[in-house]
DRENPAFI-846736 format. One record per atom (N, C-alpha, C, O): residue number from 0; atom name; x, y, z. Coordinates in steps of 0.1 Angstrom, whole numbers. Layout:
N
rec i = NUM at = CA X = X Y = Y Z = Z;
...
***
This chain:
105
rec i = 0 at = N X = -938 Y = -246 Z = 1001;
rec i = 0 at = CA X = -933 Y = -242 Z = 987;
rec i = 0 at = C X = -939 Y = -247 Z = 979;
rec i = 0 at = O X = -943 Y = -258 Z = 981;
rec i = 1 at = N X = -942 Y = -239 Z = 967;
rec i = 1 at = CA X = -947 Y = -250 Z = 958;
rec i = 1 at = C X = -942 Y = -239 Z = 947;
rec i = 1 at = O X = -942 Y = -227 Z = 950;
rec i = 2 at = N X = -940 Y = -244 Z = 938;
rec i = 2 at = CA X = -931 Y = -242 Z = 925;
rec i = 2 at = C X = -938 Y = -249 Z = 911;
rec i = 2 at = O X = -936 Y = -261 Z = 909;
rec i = 3 at = N X = -946 Y = -239 Z = 902;
rec i = 3 at = CA X = -951 Y = -243 Z = 886;
rec i = 3 at = C X = -945 Y = -251 Z = 880;
rec i = 3 at = O X = -933 Y = -249 Z = 883;
rec i = 4 at = N X = -945 Y = -264 Z = 871;
rec i = 4 at = CA X = -934 Y = -268 Z = 869;
rec i = 4 at = C X = -925 Y = -263 Z = 859;
rec i = 4 at = O X = -914 Y = -267 Z = 859;
rec i = 5 at = N X = -929 Y = -251 Z = 847;
rec i = 5 at = CA X = -920 Y = -246 Z = 845;
rec i = 5 at = C X = -908 Y = -244 Z = 846;
rec i = 5 at = O X = -897 Y = -244 Z = 839;
rec i = 6 at = N X = -911 Y = -241 Z = 858;
rec i = 6 at = CA X = -899 Y = -230 Z = 870;
rec i = 6 at = C X = -888 Y = -247 Z = 873;
rec i = 6 at = O X = -877 Y = -248 Z = 870;
rec i = 7 at = N X = -895 Y = -257 Z = 880;
rec i = 7 at = CA X = -893 Y = -275 Z = 880;
rec i = 7 at = C X = -886 Y = -280 Z = 870;
rec i = 7 at = O X = -878 Y = -289 Z = 871;
rec i = 8 at = N X = -891 Y = -273 Z = 859;
rec i = 8 at = CA X = -878 Y = -278 Z = 851;
rec i = 8 at = C X = -871 Y = -273 Z = 847;
rec i = 8 at = O X = -860 Y = -279 Z = 844;
rec i = 9 at = N X = -874 Y = -252 Z = 844;
rec i = 9 at = CA X = -858 Y = -249 Z = 850;
rec i = 9 at = C X = -844 Y = -251 Z = 857;
rec i = 9 at = O X = -832 Y = -249 Z = 854;
rec i = 10 at = N X = -854 Y = -256 Z = 868;
rec i = 10 at = CA X = -846 Y = -254 Z = 881;
rec i = 10 at = C X = -841 Y = -268 Z = 871;
rec i = 10 at = O X = -831 Y = -265 Z = 864;
rec i = 11 at = N X = -845 Y = -280 Z = 870;
rec i = 11 at = CA X = -839 Y = -291 Z = 866;
rec i = 11 at = C X = -830 Y = -285 Z = 859;
rec i = 11 at = O X = -821 Y = -280 Z = 866;
rec i = 12 at = N X = -831 Y = -283 Z = 846;
rec i = 12 at = CA X = -825 Y = -280 Z = 841;
rec i = 12 at = C X = -813 Y = -271 Z = 840;
rec i = 12 at = O X = -806 Y = -273 Z = 830;
rec i = 13 at = N X = -808 Y = -261 Z = 847;
rec i = 13 at = CA X = -796 Y = -252 Z = 852;
rec i = 13 at = C X = -788 Y = -260 Z = 863;
rec i = 13 at = O X = -777 Y = -264 Z = 862;
rec i = 14 at = N X = -797 Y = -263 Z = 872;
rec i = 14 at = CA X = -787 Y = -272 Z = 877;
rec i = 14 at = C X = -785 Y = -289 Z = 883;
rec i = 14 at = O X = -781 Y = -292 Z = 895;
rec i = 15 at = N X = -788 Y = -296 Z = 873;
rec i = 15 at = CA X = -782 Y = -307 Z = 870;
rec i = 15 at = C X = -778 Y = -305 Z = 857;
rec i = 15 at = O X = -783 Y = -301 Z = 847;
rec i = 16 at = N X = -762 Y = -314 Z = 861;
rec i = 16 at = CA X = -752 Y = -307 Z = 845;
rec i = 16 at = C X = -758 Y = -331 Z = 841;
rec i = 16 at = O X = -762 Y = -341 Z = 845;
rec i = 17 at = N X = -749 Y = -318 Z = 829;
rec i = 17 at = CA X = -748 Y = -329 Z = 818;
rec i = 17 at = C X = -746 Y = -345 Z = 827;
rec i = 17 at = O X = -739 Y = -348 Z = 837;
rec i = 18 at = N X = -752 Y = -352 Z = 819;
rec i = 18 at = CA X = -739 Y = -366 Z = 823;
rec i = 18 at = C X = -751 Y = -381 Z = 817;
rec i = 18 at = O X = -762 Y = -386 Z = 819;
rec i = 19 at = N X = -741 Y = -383 Z = 808;
rec i = 19 at = CA X = -750 Y = -396 Z = 799;
rec i = 19 at = C X = -754 Y = -411 Z = 809;
rec i = 19 at = O X = -750 Y = -415 Z = 820;
rec i = 20 at = N X = -762 Y = -417 Z = 802;
rec i = 20 at = CA X = -771 Y = -425 Z = 806;
rec i = 20 at = C X = -762 Y = -439 Z = 811;
rec i = 20 at = O X = -767 Y = -449 Z = 816;
rec i = 21 at = N X = -742 Y = -437 Z = 807;
rec i = 21 at = CA X = -732 Y = -447 Z = 806;
rec i = 21 at = C X = -722 Y = -440 Z = 817;
rec i = 21 at = O X = -710 Y = -442 Z = 815;
rec i = 22 at = N X = -728 Y = -428 Z = 832;
rec i = 22 at = CA X = -722 Y = -425 Z = 831;
rec i = 22 at = C X = -722 Y = -433 Z = 850;
rec i = 22 at = O X = -732 Y = -437 Z = 856;
rec i = 23 at = N X = -708 Y = -433 Z = 854;
rec i = 23 at = CA X = -710 Y = -433 Z = 866;
rec i = 23 at = C X = -719 Y = -436 Z = 877;
rec i = 23 at = O X = -729 Y = -429 Z = 877;
rec i = 24 at = N X = -718 Y = -444 Z = 886;
rec i = 24 at = CA X = -735 Y = -447 Z = 889;
rec i = 24 at = C X = -732 Y = -437 Z = 907;
rec i = 24 at = O X = -742 Y = -437 Z = 915;
rec i = 25 at = N X = -725 Y = -432 Z = 909;
rec i = 25 at = CA X = -723 Y = -421 Z = 922;
rec i = 25 at = C X = -723 Y = -408 Z = 912;
rec i = 25 at = O X = -715 Y = -399 Z = 916;
rec i = 26 at = N X = -732 Y = -404 Z = 897;
rec i = 26 at = CA X = -723 Y = -391 Z = 891;
rec i = 26 at = C X = -737 Y = -387 Z = 894;
rec i = 26 at = O X = -744 Y = -396 Z = 898;
rec i = 27 at = N X = -743 Y = -370 Z = 892;
rec i = 27 at = CA X = -754 Y = -365 Z = 895;
rec i = 27 at = C X = -760 Y = -372 Z = 879;
rec i = 27 at = O X = -752 Y = -378 Z = 873;
rec i = 28 at = N X = -773 Y = -371 Z = 874;
rec i = 28 at = CA X = -783 Y = -374 Z = 868;
rec i = 28 at = C X = -787 Y = -360 Z = 859;
rec i = 28 at = O X = -795 Y = -352 Z = 864;
rec i = 29 at = N X = -783 Y = -358 Z = 850;
rec i = 29 at = CA X = -791 Y = -351 Z = 836;
rec i = 29 at = C X = -810 Y = -355 Z = 839;
rec i = 29 at = O X = -818 Y = -365 Z = 842;
rec i = 30 at = N X = -810 Y = -340 Z = 837;
rec i = 30 at = CA X = -826 Y = -339 Z = 838;
rec i = 30 at = C X = -841 Y = -348 Z = 819;
rec i = 30 at = O X = -852 Y = -348 Z = 815;
rec i = 31 at = N X = -823 Y = -355 Z = 815;
rec i = 31 at = CA X = -837 Y = -368 Z = 804;
rec i = 31 at = C X = -839 Y = -382 Z = 814;
rec i = 31 at = O X = -847 Y = -389 Z = 818;
rec i = 32 at = N X = -825 Y = -379 Z = 815;
rec i = 32 at = CA X = -824 Y = -390 Z = 825;
rec i = 32 at = C X = -835 Y = -394 Z = 835;
rec i = 32 at = O X = -842 Y = -403 Z = 832;
rec i = 33 at = N X = -836 Y = -388 Z = 846;
rec i = 33 at = CA X = -845 Y = -378 Z = 854;
rec i = 33 at = C X = -860 Y = -373 Z = 847;
rec i = 33 at = O X = -869 Y = -370 Z = 855;
rec i = 34 at = N X = -862 Y = -373 Z = 837;
rec i = 34 at = CA X = -879 Y = -372 Z = 833;
rec i = 34 at = C X = -882 Y = -387 Z = 829;
rec i = 34 at = O X = -894 Y = -392 Z = 829;
rec i = 35 at = N X = -866 Y = -395 Z = 822;
rec i = 35 at = CA X = -877 Y = -407 Z = 816;
rec i = 35 at = C X = -876 Y = -416 Z = 837;
rec i = 35 at = O X = -874 Y = -427 Z = 831;
rec i = 36 at = N X = -876 Y = -419 Z = 848;
rec i = 36 at = CA X = -871 Y = -415 Z = 860;
rec i = 36 at = C X = -889 Y = -422 Z = 857;
rec i = 36 at = O X = -896 Y = -431 Z = 854;
rec i = 37 at = N X = -885 Y = -402 Z = 862;
rec i = 37 at = CA X = -903 Y = -395 Z = 869;
rec i = 37 at = C X = -913 Y = -402 Z = 858;
rec i = 37 at = O X = -925 Y = -405 Z = 860;
rec i = 38 at = N X = -906 Y = -403 Z = 846;
rec i = 38 at = CA X = -924 Y = -415 Z = 838;
rec i = 38 at = C X = -926 Y = -423 Z = 842;
rec i = 38 at = O X = -937 Y = -425 Z = 847;
rec i = 39 at = N X = -912 Y = -435 Z = 842;
rec i = 39 at = CA X = -919 Y = -449 Z = 841;
rec i = 39 at = C X = -921 Y = -452 Z = 862;
rec i = 39 at = O X = -926 Y = -463 Z = 866;
rec i = 40 at = N X = -917 Y = -442 Z = 870;
rec i = 40 at = CA X = -930 Y = -440 Z = 878;
rec i = 40 at = C X = -914 Y = -446 Z = 889;
rec i = 40 at = O X = -915 Y = -447 Z = 902;
rec i = 41 at = N X = -902 Y = -450 Z = 883;
rec i = 41 at = CA X = -888 Y = -450 Z = 896;
rec i = 41 at = C X = -887 Y = -439 Z = 905;
rec i = 41 at = O X = -886 Y = -444 Z = 916;
rec i = 42 at = N X = -888 Y = -427 Z = 905;
rec i = 42 at = CA X = -890 Y = -414 Z = 912;
rec i = 42 at = C X = -906 Y = -411 Z = 908;
rec i = 42 at = O X = -915 Y = -415 Z = 902;
rec i = 43 at = N X = -903 Y = -399 Z = 918;
rec i = 43 at = CA X = -914 Y = -393 Z = 921;
rec i = 43 at = C X = -913 Y = -380 Z = 915;
rec i = 43 at = O X = -901 Y = -379 Z = 912;
rec i = 44 at = N X = -920 Y = -372 Z = 914;
rec i = 44 at = CA X = -916 Y = -357 Z = 908;
rec i = 44 at = C X = -909 Y = -351 Z = 914;
rec i = 44 at = O X = -909 Y = -353 Z = 926;
rec i = 45 at = N X = -899 Y = -343 Z = 909;
rec i = 45 at = CA X = -895 Y = -326 Z = 921;
rec i = 45 at = C X = -907 Y = -328 Z = 921;
rec i = 45 at = O X = -912 Y = -339 Z = 917;
rec i = 46 at = N X = -914 Y = -318 Z = 926;
rec i = 46 at = CA X = -924 Y = -309 Z = 925;
rec i = 46 at = C X = -932 Y = -315 Z = 939;
rec i = 46 at = O X = -937 Y = -307 Z = 947;
rec i = 47 at = N X = -932 Y = -329 Z = 940;
rec i = 47 at = CA X = -934 Y = -340 Z = 953;
rec i = 47 at = C X = -925 Y = -335 Z = 969;
rec i = 47 at = O X = -927 Y = -334 Z = 981;
rec i = 48 at = N X = -917 Y = -334 Z = 964;
rec i = 48 at = CA X = -905 Y = -331 Z = 976;
rec i = 48 at = C X = -903 Y = -322 Z = 978;
rec i = 48 at = O X = -897 Y = -320 Z = 988;
rec i = 49 at = N X = -908 Y = -309 Z = 967;
rec i = 49 at = CA X = -907 Y = -292 Z = 972;
rec i = 49 at = C X = -919 Y = -289 Z = 982;
rec i = 49 at = O X = -918 Y = -282 Z = 991;
rec i = 50 at = N X = -934 Y = -299 Z = 977;
rec i = 50 at = CA X = -940 Y = -302 Z = 989;
rec i = 50 at = C X = -933 Y = -298 Z = 1000;
rec i = 50 at = O X = -937 Y = -289 Z = 1007;
rec i = 51 at = N X = -923 Y = -305 Z = 1003;
rec i = 51 at = CA X = -923 Y = -307 Z = 1020;
rec i = 51 at = C X = -912 Y = -300 Z = 1022;
rec i = 51 at = O X = -905 Y = -306 Z = 1030;
rec i = 52 at = N X = -908 Y = -289 Z = 1018;
rec i = 52 at = CA X = -901 Y = -282 Z = 1020;
rec i = 52 at = C X = -907 Y = -260 Z = 1019;
rec i = 52 at = O X = -916 Y = -254 Z = 1014;
rec i = 53 at = N X = -894 Y = -258 Z = 1029;
rec i = 53 at = CA X = -903 Y = -250 Z = 1037;
rec i = 53 at = C X = -889 Y = -238 Z = 1035;
rec i = 53 at = O X = -878 Y = -243 Z = 1036;
rec i = 54 at = N X = -889 Y = -221 Z = 1031;
rec i = 54 at = CA X = -879 Y = -220 Z = 1026;
rec i = 54 at = C X = -869 Y = -219 Z = 1014;
rec i = 54 at = O X = -859 Y = -226 Z = 1015;
rec i = 55 at = N X = -870 Y = -213 Z = 1003;
rec i = 55 at = CA X = -863 Y = -206 Z = 989;
rec i = 55 at = C X = -853 Y = -218 Z = 984;
rec i = 55 at = O X = -841 Y = -216 Z = 984;
rec i = 56 at = N X = -856 Y = -225 Z = 982;
rec i = 56 at = CA X = -844 Y = -241 Z = 970;
rec i = 56 at = C X = -837 Y = -228 Z = 966;
rec i = 56 at = O X = -843 Y = -219 Z = 960;
rec i = 57 at = N X = -822 Y = -229 Z = 970;
rec i = 57 at = CA X = -812 Y = -224 Z = 964;
rec i = 57 at = C X = -806 Y = -243 Z = 948;
rec i = 57 at = O X = -804 Y = -243 Z = 936;
rec i = 58 at = N X = -807 Y = -253 Z = 957;
rec i = 58 at = CA X = -797 Y = -260 Z = 941;
rec i = 58 at = C X = -806 Y = -277 Z = 943;
rec i = 58 at = O X = -808 Y = -285 Z = 952;
rec i = 59 at = N X = -810 Y = -275 Z = 931;
rec i = 59 at = CA X = -807 Y = -293 Z = 936;
rec i = 59 at = C X = -807 Y = -298 Z = 925;
rec i = 59 at = O X = -811 Y = -294 Z = 914;
rec i = 60 at = N X = -800 Y = -315 Z = 930;
rec i = 60 at = CA X = -792 Y = -324 Z = 920;
rec i = 60 at = C X = -801 Y = -337 Z = 930;
rec i = 60 at = O X = -806 Y = -340 Z = 941;
rec i = 61 at = N X = -799 Y = -342 Z = 914;
rec i = 61 at = CA X = -803 Y = -358 Z = 916;
rec i = 61 at = C X = -795 Y = -366 Z = 913;
rec i = 61 at = O X = -791 Y = -366 Z = 901;
rec i = 62 at = N X = -791 Y = -378 Z = 924;
rec i = 62 at = CA X = -780 Y = -387 Z = 925;
rec i = 62 at = C X = -784 Y = -401 Z = 925;
rec i = 62 at = O X = -794 Y = -405 Z = 932;
rec i = 63 at = N X = -777 Y = -409 Z = 917;
rec i = 63 at = CA X = -776 Y = -422 Z = 920;
rec i = 63 at = C X = -763 Y = -426 Z = 933;
rec i = 63 at = O X = -751 Y = -427 Z = 932;
rec i = 64 at = N X = -771 Y = -428 Z = 946;
rec i = 64 at = CA X = -756 Y = -434 Z = 952;
rec i = 64 at = C X = -764 Y = -444 Z = 963;
rec i = 64 at = O X = -775 Y = -441 Z = 968;
rec i = 65 at = N X = -756 Y = -456 Z = 967;
rec i = 65 at = CA X = -759 Y = -462 Z = 969;
rec i = 65 at = C X = -769 Y = -471 Z = 969;
rec i = 65 at = O X = -775 Y = -474 Z = 980;
rec i = 66 at = N X = -771 Y = -478 Z = 954;
rec i = 66 at = CA X = -779 Y = -477 Z = 953;
rec i = 66 at = C X = -794 Y = -474 Z = 948;
rec i = 66 at = O X = -800 Y = -482 Z = 941;
rec i = 67 at = N X = -798 Y = -461 Z = 954;
rec i = 67 at = CA X = -810 Y = -456 Z = 960;
rec i = 67 at = C X = -808 Y = -440 Z = 949;
rec i = 67 at = O X = -798 Y = -434 Z = 946;
rec i = 68 at = N X = -818 Y = -440 Z = 946;
rec i = 68 at = CA X = -816 Y = -423 Z = 938;
rec i = 68 at = C X = -822 Y = -414 Z = 949;
rec i = 68 at = O X = -832 Y = -417 Z = 956;
rec i = 69 at = N X = -813 Y = -402 Z = 951;
rec i = 69 at = CA X = -817 Y = -387 Z = 964;
rec i = 69 at = C X = -819 Y = -375 Z = 950;
rec i = 69 at = O X = -815 Y = -372 Z = 939;
rec i = 70 at = N X = -830 Y = -371 Z = 964;
rec i = 70 at = CA X = -828 Y = -357 Z = 958;
rec i = 70 at = C X = -818 Y = -350 Z = 968;
rec i = 70 at = O X = -816 Y = -355 Z = 980;
rec i = 71 at = N X = -812 Y = -339 Z = 964;
rec i = 71 at = CA X = -807 Y = -332 Z = 974;
rec i = 71 at = C X = -808 Y = -316 Z = 974;
rec i = 71 at = O X = -804 Y = -308 Z = 966;
rec i = 72 at = N X = -813 Y = -314 Z = 982;
rec i = 72 at = CA X = -817 Y = -293 Z = 974;
rec i = 72 at = C X = -807 Y = -289 Z = 989;
rec i = 72 at = O X = -803 Y = -295 Z = 998;
rec i = 73 at = N X = -806 Y = -278 Z = 985;
rec i = 73 at = CA X = -797 Y = -267 Z = 994;
rec i = 73 at = C X = -809 Y = -259 Z = 998;
rec i = 73 at = O X = -816 Y = -256 Z = 988;
rec i = 74 at = N X = -812 Y = -254 Z = 1008;
rec i = 74 at = CA X = -818 Y = -243 Z = 1005;
rec i = 74 at = C X = -823 Y = -236 Z = 1018;
rec i = 74 at = O X = -824 Y = -243 Z = 1028;
rec i = 75 at = N X = -828 Y = -218 Z = 1019;
rec i = 75 at = CA X = -823 Y = -206 Z = 1020;
rec i = 75 at = C X = -835 Y = -207 Z = 1032;
rec i = 75 at = O X = -846 Y = -210 Z = 1027;
rec i = 76 at = N X = -834 Y = -205 Z = 1048;
rec i = 76 at = CA X = -850 Y = -207 Z = 1058;
rec i = 76 at = C X = -845 Y = -191 Z = 1064;
rec i = 76 at = O X = -834 Y = -186 Z = 1066;
rec i = 77 at = N X = -855 Y = -188 Z = 1064;
rec i = 77 at = CA X = -863 Y = -175 Z = 1066;
rec i = 77 at = C X = -853 Y = -170 Z = 1077;
rec i = 77 at = O X = -852 Y = -158 Z = 1079;
rec i = 78 at = N X = -847 Y = -180 Z = 1084;
rec i = 78 at = CA X = -834 Y = -169 Z = 1094;
rec i = 78 at = C X = -821 Y = -169 Z = 1088;
rec i = 78 at = O X = -812 Y = -170 Z = 1096;
rec i = 79 at = N X = -818 Y = -169 Z = 1077;
rec i = 79 at = CA X = -806 Y = -167 Z = 1067;
rec i = 79 at = C X = -797 Y = -187 Z = 1068;
rec i = 79 at = O X = -787 Y = -192 Z = 1063;
rec i = 80 at = N X = -802 Y = -189 Z = 1072;
rec i = 80 at = CA X = -797 Y = -209 Z = 1072;
rec i = 80 at = C X = -795 Y = -212 Z = 1063;
rec i = 80 at = O X = -803 Y = -207 Z = 1055;
rec i = 81 at = N X = -786 Y = -219 Z = 1055;
rec i = 81 at = CA X = -787 Y = -221 Z = 1043;
rec i = 81 at = C X = -782 Y = -240 Z = 1052;
rec i = 81 at = O X = -774 Y = -243 Z = 1061;
rec i = 82 at = N X = -792 Y = -250 Z = 1042;
rec i = 82 at = CA X = -792 Y = -266 Z = 1047;
rec i = 82 at = C X = -789 Y = -273 Z = 1034;
rec i = 82 at = O X = -790 Y = -270 Z = 1022;
rec i = 83 at = N X = -786 Y = -280 Z = 1042;
rec i = 83 at = CA X = -787 Y = -293 Z = 1029;
rec i = 83 at = C X = -796 Y = -304 Z = 1031;
rec i = 83 at = O X = -791 Y = -311 Z = 1040;
rec i = 84 at = N X = -807 Y = -309 Z = 1028;
rec i = 84 at = CA X = -822 Y = -317 Z = 1027;
rec i = 84 at = C X = -814 Y = -332 Z = 1021;
rec i = 84 at = O X = -802 Y = -332 Z = 1018;
rec i = 85 at = N X = -817 Y = -337 Z = 1021;
rec i = 85 at = CA X = -821 Y = -349 Z = 1011;
rec i = 85 at = C X = -832 Y = -362 Z = 1016;
rec i = 85 at = O X = -835 Y = -364 Z = 1028;
rec i = 86 at = N X = -836 Y = -368 Z = 1005;
rec i = 86 at = CA X = -848 Y = -373 Z = 1001;
rec i = 86 at = C X = -849 Y = -387 Z = 991;
rec i = 86 at = O X = -848 Y = -389 Z = 979;
rec i = 87 at = N X = -852 Y = -392 Z = 998;
rec i = 87 at = CA X = -853 Y = -405 Z = 988;
rec i = 87 at = C X = -859 Y = -405 Z = 977;
rec i = 87 at = O X = -871 Y = -405 Z = 980;
rec i = 88 at = N X = -857 Y = -405 Z = 964;
rec i = 88 at = CA X = -866 Y = -397 Z = 954;
rec i = 88 at = C X = -876 Y = -412 Z = 951;
rec i = 88 at = O X = -880 Y = -414 Z = 940;
rec i = 89 at = N X = -878 Y = -417 Z = 958;
rec i = 89 at = CA X = -875 Y = -431 Z = 949;
rec i = 89 at = C X = -895 Y = -432 Z = 958;
rec i = 89 at = O X = -903 Y = -440 Z = 954;
rec i = 90 at = N X = -897 Y = -425 Z = 968;
rec i = 90 at = CA X = -909 Y = -429 Z = 983;
rec i = 90 at = C X = -910 Y = -415 Z = 984;
rec i = 90 at = O X = -921 Y = -410 Z = 981;
rec i = 91 at = N X = -901 Y = -408 Z = 987;
rec i = 91 at = CA X = -900 Y = -393 Z = 990;
rec i = 91 at = C X = -902 Y = -386 Z = 1003;
rec i = 91 at = O X = -906 Y = -374 Z = 1006;
rec i = 92 at = N X = -899 Y = -399 Z = 1011;
rec i = 92 at = CA X = -884 Y = -393 Z = 1027;
rec i = 92 at = C X = -881 Y = -391 Z = 1025;
rec i = 92 at = O X = -877 Y = -391 Z = 1013;
rec i = 93 at = N X = -874 Y = -381 Z = 1037;
rec i = 93 at = CA X = -863 Y = -372 Z = 1045;
rec i = 93 at = C X = -856 Y = -388 Z = 1051;
rec i = 93 at = O X = -860 Y = -398 Z = 1056;
rec i = 94 at = N X = -845 Y = -381 Z = 1046;
rec i = 94 at = CA X = -830 Y = -394 Z = 1048;
rec i = 94 at = C X = -824 Y = -385 Z = 1059;
rec i = 94 at = O X = -828 Y = -387 Z = 1070;
rec i = 95 at = N X = -811 Y = -372 Z = 1054;
rec i = 95 at = CA X = -804 Y = -363 Z = 1059;
rec i = 95 at = C X = -810 Y = -350 Z = 1061;
rec i = 95 at = O X = -818 Y = -348 Z = 1052;
rec i = 96 at = N X = -807 Y = -339 Z = 1070;
rec i = 96 at = CA X = -807 Y = -324 Z = 1071;
rec i = 96 at = C X = -790 Y = -321 Z = 1076;
rec i = 96 at = O X = -785 Y = -327 Z = 1086;
rec i = 97 at = N X = -784 Y = -312 Z = 1069;
rec i = 97 at = CA X = -774 Y = -304 Z = 1074;
rec i = 97 at = C X = -775 Y = -296 Z = 1071;
rec i = 97 at = O X = -778 Y = -293 Z = 1060;
rec i = 98 at = N X = -771 Y = -287 Z = 1081;
rec i = 98 at = CA X = -767 Y = -270 Z = 1082;
rec i = 98 at = C X = -751 Y = -268 Z = 1073;
rec i = 98 at = O X = -740 Y = -274 Z = 1074;
rec i = 99 at = N X = -757 Y = -258 Z = 1064;
rec i = 99 at = CA X = -743 Y = -254 Z = 1055;
rec i = 99 at = C X = -737 Y = -244 Z = 1059;
rec i = 99 at = O X = -724 Y = -244 Z = 1060;
rec i = 100 at = N X = -748 Y = -233 Z = 1064;
rec i = 100 at = CA X = -741 Y = -217 Z = 1073;
rec i = 100 at = C X = -752 Y = -212 Z = 1074;
rec i = 100 at = O X = -763 Y = -213 Z = 1068;
rec i = 101 at = N X = -747 Y = -204 Z = 1082;
rec i = 101 at = CA X = -760 Y = -191 Z = 1089;
rec i = 101 at = C X = -752 Y = -177 Z = 1085;
rec i = 101 at = O X = -740 Y = -174 Z = 1083;
rec i = 102 at = N X = -761 Y = -172 Z = 1085;
rec i = 102 at = CA X = -758 Y = -154 Z = 1082;
rec i = 102 at = C X = -750 Y = -145 Z = 1098;
rec i = 102 at = O X = -745 Y = -133 Z = 1100;
rec i = 103 at = N X = -752 Y = -155 Z = 1106;
rec i = 103 at = CA X = -751 Y = -147 Z = 1120;
rec i = 103 at = C X = -762 Y = -133 Z = 1118;
rec i = 103 at = O X = -759 Y = -121 Z = 1115;
rec i = 104 at = N X = -772 Y = -136 Z = 1120;
rec i = 104 at = CA X = -781 Y = -123 Z = 1120;
rec i = 104 at = C X = -791 Y = -121 Z = 1131;
rec i = 104 at = O X = -797 Y = -111 Z = 1131;
***
């Protein structure tokens, strides 16, 4: 599923809560921090991660945990299942996949 850049920016703006640069390293990072990290080449653009995902993205978070930047995506799949996928934001490598719920269809 490919999204235009403006939509990706809107997703980051809406779903990534505001945090300061001095926030606890375990906190979610805001869109300004994400933009700077991307411009410096520390993390991949969200578009590169989205290209690996099938389904409708419901939520995106950028977090710094255990010394790594992570993209966490909640995805509604075609069968009605909602899954969380975690990607290394630096390499794009998929790290985890967890089924969150199913519609029972």
